[in-house]
C-alpha positions in Angstrom: 0.0 0.0 0.0 1.3 3.5 -0.8 0.7 6.6 1.3 -2.6 6.6 2.9 -4.7 8.3 5.7 -5.8 6.0 8.4 -9.4 7.3 8.5 -11.6 4.7 6.8 -8.9 2.0 6.8 -7.8 1.7 10.5 -9.6 -0.7 12.8 -9.5 -0.5 16.6 -10.8 -3.3 18.8 -10.9 -3.6 22.6 -10.6 -7.5 23.2 -11.3 -9.3 26.3 -8.4 -11.6 25.7 -5.2 -12.1 23.5 -3.3 -15.2 24.0 -0.2 -14.1 22.3 0.4 -10.3 22.0 2.8 -10.7 19.2 0.1 -12.3 17.1 -3.7 -11.5 17.8 -5.9 -14.0 16.0 -8.9 -13.1 13.8 -11.0 -15.0 16.5 -9.6 -12.8 19.2 -10.1 -9.6 17.2 -13.8 -10.8 16.4 -14.6 -11.4 20.1 -13.6 -7.9 21.0 -15.7 -4.7 20.7 -15.1 -2.7 17.5 -14.4 0.9 18.4 -14.2 2.1 14.8 -16.7 1.7 12.2 -15.2 2.5 8.8 -17.9 3.8 6.5 -20.6 2.9 8.9 -23.1 4.8 11.2 -22.1 3.4 14.6 -23.2 6.3 16.8 -20.8 5.8 19.6 -17.8 5.1 17.3 -14.3 6.3 18.0 -13.6 10.0 17.3 -9.9 10.1 18.2 -7.1 8.3 20.1 -4.4 10.0 21.9 -1.1 9.0 23.6 -1.2 5.2 22.5 2.7 5.2 22.5 5.4 4.5 24.9 7.9 7.1 26.4 11.3 6.7 27.9 13.0 8.5 30.8 16.4 8.9 29.5 19.1 8.9 32.2 21.9 11.5 32.3 25.5 9.9 32.6 27.9 12.7 33.0 31.6 12.0 32.7 34.3 14.1 34.3 36.3 13.9 31.1 34.0 16.0 29.1 31.5 18.9 29.4 28.9 16.9 27.5 26.3 15.0 29.4 25.5 11.8 27.5 22.4 9.8 28.2 21.4 6.1 28.2 17.8 4.8 27.8 15.9 4.5 31.1 12.6 2.9 32.1 9.8 3.0 29.6 6.1 3.6 30.3 2.8 4.3 28.4 1.9 8.0 27.8 -1.5 8.1 29.6 -3.6 6.8 26.6 -7.1 7.9 25.9 -9.9 7.3 23.5 -12.8 9.7 22.7 -16.1 8.4 21.4 -19.4 10.0 20.3 -22.1 9.4 22.9 -25.2 7.5 21.9 -28.5 8.0 23.6 -30.1 5.0 22.0 -27.4 2.2 22.9 -24.4 1.8 25.2 -22.3 -0.8 23.4 -18.9 0.9 23.6 -19.7 2.5 26.9 -20.6 -0.9 28.5 -17.5 -2.6 26.9 -15.3 0.1 28.4 -16.7 0.3 31.8 -14.3 1.5 34.6 -12.1 -1.4 35.8 -12.5 -3.5 32.7 -9.3 -5.2 31.7 -8.5 -6.2 28.1 -6.3 -5.5 25.1 -6.4 -2.6 22.8 -5.6 -3.8 19.3 -4.8 -1.0 16.9 -4.7 -2.0 13.2 -3.6 0.8 11.1 -4.0 -1.1 7.9 -7.2 -2.9 8.7 -7.7 -6.4 10.3 -5.9 -8.2 7.4 -4.1 -11.3 8.3 -0.3 -10.7 8.1 -0.4 -7.0 8.7 1.3 -5.2 11.4 -0.7 -4.1 14.5 -0.2 -2.9 18.0 -1.4 -4.7 21.0 -1.6 -2.9 24.6 -2.6 -4.9 27.6 -4.6 -2.4 29.5 -7.3 -1.6 32.0 -10.0 1.2 31.9 -9.2 3.8 34.4 -11.8 6.2 33.9 -14.9 6.9 31.7 -16.0 10.7 31.8 -18.8 12.5 29.7 -17.9 15.8 28.2 -19.3 18.8 29.9 -22.7 20.1 29.1 -22.2 23.6 27.4 -23.6 25.8 24.8 -21.2 24.7 22.0 -22.5 23.4 18.8 -20.8 20.0 19.2 -21.9 16.4 19.6 -21.9 14.7 23.0 -18.9 12.7 23.7 -17.1 10.6 26.3 -13.4 10.0 27.0 -12.0 6.9 28.3 -8.5 6.8 30.1 -6.5 3.5 30.3 -3.6 2.2 32.4 -1.3 0.1 30.3 -0.5 -3.0 32.5 2.5 -4.5 30.8 4.7 -3.9 27.8 2.8 -3.5 24.6 3.8 -5.2 21.3 4.0 -2.4 18.7 5.1 -4.8 16.0 2.5 -7.6 16.3 1.2 -9.3 13.2 -2.4 -10.3 12.8 -2.6 -14.1 12.7 -5.2 -16.1 10.8 
């Protein structure tokens, strides 16, 4: 595939279980709750994702033989990931699947859920689910979910059959 925009292609699923985070299976993906609905009209679909990445705290290692402070990689952690969804006053599919305290796996498939394509798998637990505030803006109602990443994610997983 050449250059592309992920809107309409990417698929994001919150799955209850994944046996191997290096290779989520199509069955595990199908058992999850689809948070995106490419080309569809799912009312509470994903509006945006933020901070689904890891960060490192580099460690300064000064040496008395130089005035330059070099660094080494330190500990890594997740960057306080969130998802924001359109609210739905007729159903609560995504809201129910992402209830506070729910553990699962966020599977981010930037090229769709095609077998053999790269994906990212984040073991996580829902920390909070908060509605947007009531205001006088001309905007749809939304809710934001914050996650705690519970163990090291696999950012180069491959979707298995």
